[in-house]
C-alpha positions as CSV (number, residue, x, y, z in Angstrom):
1,X,-24.6,21.3,57.1
2,X,-27.3,23.4,58.4
3,X,-28.9,25.4,55.6
4,X,-31.5,27.8,57.4
5,X,-31.9,31.3,56.6
6,X,-31.0,33.8,59.0
7,X,-31.3,37.6,59.9
8,X,-28.4,39.3,59.0
9,X,-26.8,41.8,61.7
10,X,-25.7,44.4,59.3
11,X,-26.1,48.3,58.6
12,X,-24.8,50.5,56.3
13,X,-23.7,54.1,56.8
14,X,-25.1,56.6,53.3
15,X,-22.9,59.2,54.8
16,X,-19.9,57.4,54.8
17,X,-17.5,58.1,52.0
18,X,-17.0,54.6,51.3
19,X,-19.7,52.7,48.6
20,X,-22.2,50.9,50.3
21,X,-21.3,48.0,48.1
22,X,-17.4,47.9,49.8
23,X,-19.8,48.3,53.3
24,X,-21.7,45.6,52.3
25,X,-19.4,43.3,51.6
26,X,-16.4,44.2,54.4
27,X,-19.4,43.6,57.3
28,X,-20.6,40.7,55.5
29,X,-16.7,39.6,55.9
30,X,-16.2,40.3,59.2
31,X,-19.1,38.5,60.5
32,X,-18.7,35.3,58.5
33,X,-14.8,35.0,60.2
34,X,-16.5,36.1,63.7
35,X,-18.8,32.7,63.6
36,X,-22.0,35.3,63.6
37,X,-22.8,33.6,60.3
38,X,-21.4,30.1,60.2
39,X,-21.3,27.5,57.1
40,X,-23.6,26.5,55.1
41,X,-26.3,29.8,56.0
42,X,-28.8,30.7,53.8
43,X,-28.2,34.3,53.5
44,X,-31.4,36.5,52.8
45,X,-32.5,37.0,48.8
46,X,-31.2,39.9,47.7
47,X,-34.3,41.7,47.2
48,X,-34.9,41.1,51.3
49,X,-31.6,42.5,52.3
50,X,-31.8,45.3,50.0
51,X,-36.0,45.9,52.1
52,X,-34.4,45.4,55.1
53,X,-31.4,48.2,54.5
54,X,-33.7,50.5,52.6
55,X,-30.7,50.3,49.8
56,X,-31.0,49.4,46.0
57,X,-31.3,45.4,45.0
58,X,-27.8,46.5,43.0
59,X,-25.9,47.2,45.8
60,X,-26.5,43.9,47.6
61,X,-26.3,42.0,44.5
62,X,-22.5,42.7,43.2
63,X,-21.8,42.4,46.4
64,X,-22.9,39.2,46.6
65,X,-21.0,38.6,43.3
66,X,-18.0,39.6,44.9
67,X,-18.4,37.6,47.7
68,X,-19.1,34.8,45.7
69,X,-16.3,35.0,43.6
70,X,-13.7,35.2,46.5
71,X,-14.7,32.4,47.9
72,X,-16.9,32.9,50.9
73,X,-20.7,32.5,50.0
74,X,-21.8,28.9,47.9
75,X,-25.2,29.6,45.8
76,X,-26.8,28.5,42.6
77,X,-29.5,29.7,40.7
78,X,-32.6,29.1,41.9
79,X,-31.9,27.3,45.3
80,X,-30.6,30.6,47.3
81,X,-27.6,32.2,49.0
82,X,-25.2,30.1,51.2
83,X,-22.0,30.8,53.5
84,X,-19.1,28.9,52.4
85,X,-17.5,25.9,54.0
86,X,-14.9,28.2,55.9
87,X,-12.1,27.2,57.5
88,X,-9.1,28.7,58.9
89,X,-5.7,27.2,58.2
90,X,-3.3,28.0,61.2
91,X,0.2,26.9,59.9
92,X,2.6,25.8,62.8
93,X,4.9,29.0,61.4
94,X,1.5,31.2,62.3
95,X,1.4,29.4,65.7
96,X,5.0,30.0,66.8
97,X,4.4,33.2,66.0
98,X,7.4,33.5,62.8
99,X,6.0,33.7,59.5
100,X,7.3,33.5,55.8
101,X,9.6,36.2,54.6
102,X,7.5,38.7,52.8
103,X,3.9,37.2,53.3
104,X,1.2,39.1,55.5
105,X,-0.5,37.4,58.5
106,X,1.9,34.3,58.7
107,X,-0.2,33.1,54.9
108,X,-3.1,33.7,55.9
109,X,-4.2,37.3,54.0
110,X,-2.8,37.3,50.3
111,X,-4.2,41.0,50.4
112,X,-6.7,39.7,47.0
113,X,-9.6,41.8,47.6
114,X,-10.9,41.4,51.7
115,X,-10.5,44.7,52.6
116,X,-8.6,44.6,55.3
117,X,-6.2,41.8,54.2
118,X,-7.8,39.1,56.2
119,X,-8.3,35.5,55.6
120,X,-11.5,33.2,55.7
121,X,-12.3,32.3,59.4
122,X,-14.2,29.8,60.6
123,X,-13.6,26.0,62.8
124,X,-9.9,24.9,62.7
125,X,-8.9,22.4,60.2
126,X,-8.5,18.8,61.1
127,X,-5.2,18.2,59.9
128,X,-4.3,15.8,57.2
129,X,-2.4,12.6,58.5
130,X,1.2,12.7,58.3
131,X,1.9,9.6,57.1
132,X,-0.5,9.5,53.8
133,X,-4.6,9.8,53.3
134,X,-6.7,8.2,55.8
135,X,-8.8,4.9,55.4
136,X,-11.7,6.4,52.1
137,X,-9.9,9.5,51.8
138,X,-8.9,10.7,48.4
139,X,-5.9,12.5,46.9
140,X,-6.6,16.4,46.5
141,X,-5.0,16.7,43.2
142,X,-3.3,20.0,42.6
143,X,-2.0,19.5,39.7
144,X,-2.2,22.2,36.4
145,X,-4.1,21.7,33.3
146,X,-7.2,19.8,34.8
147,X,-10.7,21.5,34.2
148,X,-13.5,21.4,36.9
149,X,-16.0,19.3,34.7
150,X,-18.6,18.2,37.6
151,X,-20.6,21.2,37.7
152,X,-22.4,21.7,33.9
153,X,-26.1,22.3,32.4
154,X,-26.7,18.9,31.9
155,X,-30.1,19.8,30.6
156,X,-27.9,21.9,28.0
157,X,-26.0,18.8,27.6
158,X,-28.5,16.5,26.7
159,X,-30.6,18.8,24.2
160,X,-27.2,19.4,22.3
161,X,-26.3,15.4,21.5
162,X,-30.0,14.7,21.2
163,X,-30.1,17.3,18.2
164,X,-26.7,16.1,16.8
165,X,-28.0,12.1,17.0
166,X,-31.2,13.8,14.9
167,X,-29.1,14.1,11.9
168,X,-27.7,11.3,9.5
169,X,-23.9,10.3,10.2
170,X,-21.6,11.6,7.1
171,X,-20.0,9.8,4.2
172,X,-17.5,12.7,3.2
173,X,-16.6,14.5,5.9
174,X,-15.1,18.1,5.4
175,X,-11.7,17.9,6.7
176,X,-12.1,21.7,7.7
177,X,-15.0,20.9,9.6
178,X,-18.5,21.2,10.3
179,X,-19.7,24.3,8.0
180,X,-22.0,25.4,11.3
181,X,-19.0,24.9,13.7
182,X,-16.5,27.2,12.1
183,X,-19.2,29.7,11.3
184,X,-20.0,29.6,15.2
185,X,-16.8,29.5,16.1
186,X,-15.6,32.8,13.8
187,X,-18.4,34.5,15.7
188,X,-17.3,33.6,19.1
189,X,-13.3,34.1,17.9
190,X,-14.8,37.6,17.0
191,X,-16.3,38.5,20.6
192,X,-13.6,36.8,23.0
193,X,-10.6,37.0,21.2
194,X,-11.1,40.3,19.2
195,X,-10.2,38.7,15.8
196,X,-12.0,39.1,12.5
197,X,-11.9,35.5,11.2
198,X,-14.8,33.4,8.2
199,X,-15.1,30.0,8.9
200,X,-12.9,29.2,5.9
201,X,-10.3,30.5,7.8
202,X,-10.3,27.7,10.4
203,X,-9.9,24.2,10.6
204,X,-12.5,22.1,13.3
205,X,-9.1,19.7,15.7
206,X,-9.7,17.3,18.1
207,X,-7.0,19.3,20.5
208,X,-4.5,21.5,20.7
209,X,-1.8,18.3,20.3
210,X,-3.8,17.3,17.3
211,X,-3.6,21.4,15.9
212,X,0.2,21.0,16.8
213,X,0.7,18.2,14.9
214,X,-1.1,19.2,11.6
215,X,1.2,22.0,12.1
216,X,4.4,20.5,12.9
217,X,3.8,17.9,10.1
218,X,2.9,20.6,7.4
219,X,5.9,22.6,8.5
220,X,8.8,21.1,9.5
221,X,11.3,18.7,7.8
222,X,14.0,16.4,9.5
223,X,16.9,18.7,11.2
224,X,14.5,22.0,11.4
225,X,14.7,24.0,14.2
226,X,11.6,24.3,16.4
227,X,11.4,26.6,19.3
228,X,9.7,26.1,22.3
229,X,9.1,28.5,25.8
230,X,11.3,26.7,28.4
231,X,9.7,26.3,30.7
232,X,6.7,25.6,28.6
233,X,4.7,22.8,27.4
234,X,5.8,19.3,27.1
235,X,3.6,18.0,24.0
236,X,5.2,20.9,21.7
237,X,8.5,19.6,22.6
238,X,7.1,16.0,21.6
239,X,5.1,16.8,18.8
240,X,8.0,18.7,17.1
241,X,10.6,16.5,18.3
242,X,7.9,13.3,16.6
243,X,8.2,15.0,13.3
244,X,12.0,15.1,13.0
245,X,12.5,18.5,14.1
246,X,15.7,19.6,16.7
247,X,14.2,21.7,19.8
248,X,15.4,24.8,20.3
249,X,14.8,26.1,23.8
250,X,13.3,29.3,24.5
251,X,13.7,31.3,27.6
252,X,11.2,32.7,29.3
253,X,10.5,35.7,32.0
254,X,7.2,37.5,33.3
255,X,6.3,38.8,29.9
256,X,6.5,35.7,28.3
257,X,8.9,34.4,25.2
258,X,12.0,36.3,25.5
259,X,12.5,38.0,22.1
260,X,16.3,39.8,22.0
261,X,18.4,36.5,21.8
262,X,15.7,34.5,19.9
263,X,17.8,32.3,16.4
264,X,17.5,33.3,13.5
265,X,16.9,29.2,11.9
266,X,13.9,28.6,13.7
267,X,11.2,27.6,10.8
268,X,8.2,27.9,13.7
269,X,8.1,28.8,17.8
270,X,5.5,27.5,19.7
271,X,3.8,29.9,22.5
272,X,1.6,30.9,25.3
273,X,1.0,34.7,24.8
274,X,-1.7,35.0,26.5
275,X,-1.1,33.2,29.9
276,X,2.5,31.8,29.7
277,X,2.3,28.1,30.9
278,X,3.5,27.3,33.6
279,X,4.7,30.9,34.6
280,X,1.7,32.4,34.2
281,X,2.8,35.8,32.2
282,X,1.0,37.5,29.5
283,X,3.0,39.0,27.2
284,X,2.5,42.8,26.4
285,X,2.2,44.7,23.4
286,X,5.4,45.9,23.3
287,X,6.6,42.7,23.0
288,X,4.0,41.3,21.0
289,X,5.7,43.8,18.3
290,X,9.1,42.7,19.0
291,X,8.2,39.0,18.4
292,X,6.1,39.5,15.3
293,X,8.6,41.6,13.5
294,X,11.5,39.0,14.5
295,X,8.9,36.3,12.6
296,X,8.7,38.8,9.4
297,X,12.6,39.2,9.5
298,X,13.5,35.6,9.9
299,X,10.5,33.7,8.0
300,X,9.1,31.9,11.3
301,X,5.7,31.2,11.9
302,X,4.3,31.5,15.2
303,X,2.3,28.6,16.9
304,X,0.0,31.0,19.4
305,X,-1.3,28.2,22.2
306,X,-4.6,30.3,23.7
307,X,-5.3,26.9,25.7
308,X,-7.1,29.3,28.6
309,X,-7.5,32.7,27.6
310,X,-11.6,33.1,27.9
311,X,-10.5,33.2,31.8
312,X,-9.0,36.2,33.0
313,X,-10.6,37.6,36.6
314,X,-9.1,41.2,36.5
315,X,-9.5,42.5,33.5
316,X,-11.1,41.2,29.4
317,X,-8.9,38.8,27.8
318,X,-6.5,40.0,26.0
319,X,-6.6,39.9,21.7
320,X,-5.0,36.9,20.5
321,X,-1.7,37.5,18.6
322,X,-3.0,36.1,16.0
323,X,-5.1,39.7,14.9
324,X,-2.0,41.6,14.8
325,X,-0.7,39.3,12.1
326,X,-2.8,36.6,10.5
327,X,0.3,35.9,8.0
328,X,3.1,34.9,10.3
329,X,1.0,33.0,13.2
330,X,-1.3,30.0,13.7
331,X,-3.8,30.4,16.6
332,X,-4.7,27.0,17.9
333,X,-7.5,26.5,20.9
334,X,-9.5,23.5,22.6
335,X,-13.1,23.0,25.0
336,X,-10.5,20.8,27.1
337,X,-9.9,23.8,30.0
338,X,-13.0,25.4,29.5
339,X,-15.7,23.0,28.4
340,X,-14.1,18.8,29.0
341,X,-10.9,17.1,27.7
342,X,-13.2,14.0,26.7
343,X,-15.5,16.4,24.3
344,X,-12.4,16.4,21.8
345,X,-13.0,19.0,19.7
346,X,-10.6,22.2,19.1
347,X,-9.2,24.5,16.7
348,X,-6.6,26.0,14.1
349,X,-7.0,29.5,12.8
350,X,-4.6,30.3,10.0
351,X,-3.5,32.5,6.6
352,X,-5.8,30.8,3.7
353,X,-2.3,29.6,1.7
354,X,-1.1,27.7,4.9
355,X,-4.6,26.7,6.1
356,X,-5.1,24.6,2.5
357,X,-1.4,23.2,3.1
358,X,-2.3,21.8,6.3
359,X,-5.7,20.4,5.1
360,X,-3.6,18.7,2.5
361,X,-1.8,17.1,5.3
362,X,-4.9,16.4,7.0
363,X,-5.9,14.3,4.3
364,X,-3.0,12.7,3.2
365,X,-3.1,11.4,6.9
366,X,-6.7,10.5,7.1
367,X,-7.3,12.8,10.2
368,X,-10.6,14.2,11.1
369,X,-12.7,15.3,14.0
370,X,-16.1,13.9,15.2
371,X,-18.8,15.0,13.1
372,X,-21.6,14.3,15.8
373,X,-19.4,16.0,18.6
374,X,-18.9,18.6,16.2
375,X,-22.8,19.2,15.8
376,X,-23.2,18.9,19.3
377,X,-20.5,21.7,20.2
378,X,-22.5,23.8,17.5
379,X,-25.8,23.1,19.5
380,X,-24.3,24.7,22.4
381,X,-22.5,27.5,20.9
382,X,-25.7,28.6,18.8
383,X,-28.0,28.6,21.8
384,X,-25.3,30.6,23.7
385,X,-25.2,27.4,26.4
386,X,-21.1,27.5,26.0
387,X,-20.7,31.5,26.7
388,X,-23.4,30.8,29.8
389,X,-20.9,28.1,30.5
390,X,-17.6,29.8,30.6
391,X,-19.2,33.0,32.7
392,X,-20.4,30.6,35.1
393,X,-17.3,29.0,35.7
394,X,-15.0,32.4,35.5
395,X,-16.7,32.9,38.6
396,X,-16.0,29.6,39.8
397,X,-12.2,29.5,38.8
398,X,-12.2,33.2,40.4
399,X,-12.7,32.4,43.5
400,X,-10.5,29.2,43.6
401,X,-7.6,30.9,42.4
402,X,-8.6,33.6,45.6
403,X,-9.0,30.8,47.9
404,X,-4.8,29.7,47.0
405,X,-3.5,33.7,47.0
406,X,-5.4,34.2,50.4
407,X,-3.1,31.5,51.9
408,X,0.1,31.6,50.0
409,X,-0.6,35.5,50.0
410,X,2.3,37.3,48.1
411,X,4.3,34.2,47.3
412,X,1.7,33.7,44.4
413,X,3.2,34.9,40.8
414,X,1.2,34.8,37.6
415,X,-1.1,36.8,36.1
416,X,-5.1,36.9,37.7
417,X,-6.1,34.3,35.2
418,X,-6.3,30.5,33.7
419,X,-6.4,27.6,35.9
420,X,-2.6,27.4,37.7
421,X,-0.4,29.8,39.5
422,X,2.8,29.8,40.8
423,X,5.1,29.5,43.6
424,X,8.4,30.4,43.5
425,X,11.0,28.6,45.7
426,X,14.9,27.7,46.2
427,X,15.4,24.4,44.1
428,X,16.8,21.9,46.5
429,X,13.8,22.9,48.7
430,X,11.2,21.5,46.1
431,X,12.0,17.4,46.2
432,X,11.2,17.0,49.5
433,X,7.9,19.0,49.5
434,X,6.6,17.1,46.5
435,X,7.0,14.4,48.6
436,X,6.4,15.2,51.9
437,X,2.7,16.7,50.3
438,X,2.1,13.8,48.3
439,X,2.3,12.1,51.7
440,X,0.1,14.3,53.2
441,X,-2.6,13.6,50.3
442,X,-1.7,16.6,47.7
443,X,-0.5,16.0,44.8
444,X,2.0,19.0,43.1
445,X,3.9,19.5,40.3
446,X,6.9,21.9,39.7
447,X,8.8,23.7,36.8
448,X,11.5,20.9,36.9
449,X,9.2,18.9,34.3
450,X,8.4,21.9,31.9
451,X,12.1,22.3,31.1
452,X,14.3,21.2,28.2
453,X,17.7,19.2,28.2
454,X,17.5,19.1,32.0
455,X,18.5,22.7,32.7
456,X,15.9,24.3,35.1
457,X,16.0,27.9,34.4
458,X,13.4,28.9,37.4
459,X,12.2,26.7,40.0
460,X,9.0,26.7,41.7
461,X,5.8,24.5,42.4
462,X,3.1,24.9,40.0
463,X,-0.3,24.7,41.5
464,X,-3.4,23.9,39.7
465,X,-7.1,24.7,41.3
466,X,-9.3,23.8,38.3
467,X,-10.4,20.0,38.9
468,X,-10.3,20.4,43.2
469,X,-13.5,21.4,45.2
470,X,-13.0,24.7,46.7
471,X,-12.9,23.0,50.2
472,X,-10.1,21.2,49.0
473,X,-8.0,23.7,47.5
474,X,-8.0,25.7,50.7
475,X,-6.7,22.2,52.6
476,X,-4.5,21.7,49.8
477,X,-3.0,25.6,49.9
478,X,-2.8,25.2,53.9
479,X,-0.6,22.0,53.7
480,X,1.5,23.7,50.8
481,X,1.9,26.7,53.1
482,X,2.8,24.6,56.3
483,X,5.4,22.4,54.2
484,X,7.1,25.8,53.2
485,X,7.2,27.6,56.2
486,X,9.8,25.9,57.8
487,X,11.9,25.3,54.9
488,X,12.1,29.1,54.1
489,X,13.3,30.1,57.4
490,X,15.9,27.4,57.4
491,X,16.9,29.6,54.1
492,X,17.1,32.0,55.4
493,X,18.7,31.9,58.8
494,X,21.8,29.6,56.7
495,X,21.6,32.9,54.3
496,X,22.1,35.2,57.2
């Protein structure tokens, strides 16, 4: 791939009513679509281009940042900015002139910030073999729940573990967790989740599942009724069932768990209000207030899973539900999505009396979180390395989500957040799509595996964009589009 720097054939009009940043972004997109700028070519620095166009460097920087977030550009600090590996995907339905109902440009343009609704262009993609992957090729994994772990600050990672290794091993681990980490977490939650907690309100866990199990072991007795979102997180259902609870599926819609109709005899209710899994909606404040009123009236404890709340790409993250009523809500968080699953560090925030009971449960079970891992995470948080990583990954995940939306367009549902999207489809066509996608080298998931008791209320594909590269996401999404198009066309003809 060429890595040469090019002179950009672009200009801006100071007299035009369109902002200079928008003009520059549009002109660069056009140049990349029509091949004037080719994959791998290096763009001028922001300073050089600002001087060439006689405009502010801030204008160029903002235009580059927008194009990077959308997936048009690649670049690392100190090594320059390059045109991304742009591949246009033209499904057979688009070539024949038919489009998926409701899509723009036959699945090409999702209207996701590209100005004219057009898709990235380039050379035609080499189609994946219909009978499976070729020799040496890897499957494209678009299943949800997997973050990108191949791009991290190695120097910061080594520094954190070196400093953790300098500390002597402890002989009496604090069941609450290492104090310095709890202090860093309290500050992190205050800044990112708008909740006022102190270190004394926090327990350091190994994961969300670990925290959920400690809550269940503390609150539930055999036969107690525990509510779980339906569709929702399988681990929550499994944890509650393992503690002898009767699982109560609680329907969800685009705004999260449906409060009207919640049973009055639930002991606990598990929910994901910041980004419902897997439908992808966020719970508005009006429903949050109704949910908390229900909990106060019934005496239930709400378990709030904050699993990927750091990753919003349109607005600032919503404040945590816990902040509205700390007495009724237990907040669970983890570094599994934001840093790496292998780190094995999460957190639990609860009211003092309940937290004390959970601590006693933990001691009775001889449960603990690795001390060195806690110390290493504390170093990363104190040095600002985690914040820098989160900022970098927000940009990275935003451009990957944009790539999915660019191919699949308005079929994509869910908030502009997190590491997955959903494509709602008729249930009868989903099994064949999953099978054929696998044959063509793309792994997908569906909502059918997220429902309880086998009753599927919402049908669709759940597409994760966390663990695949940007180029793989584009290719995988194109395969999905090619598989969906003819099936929806057949459905439309049958309905008609």
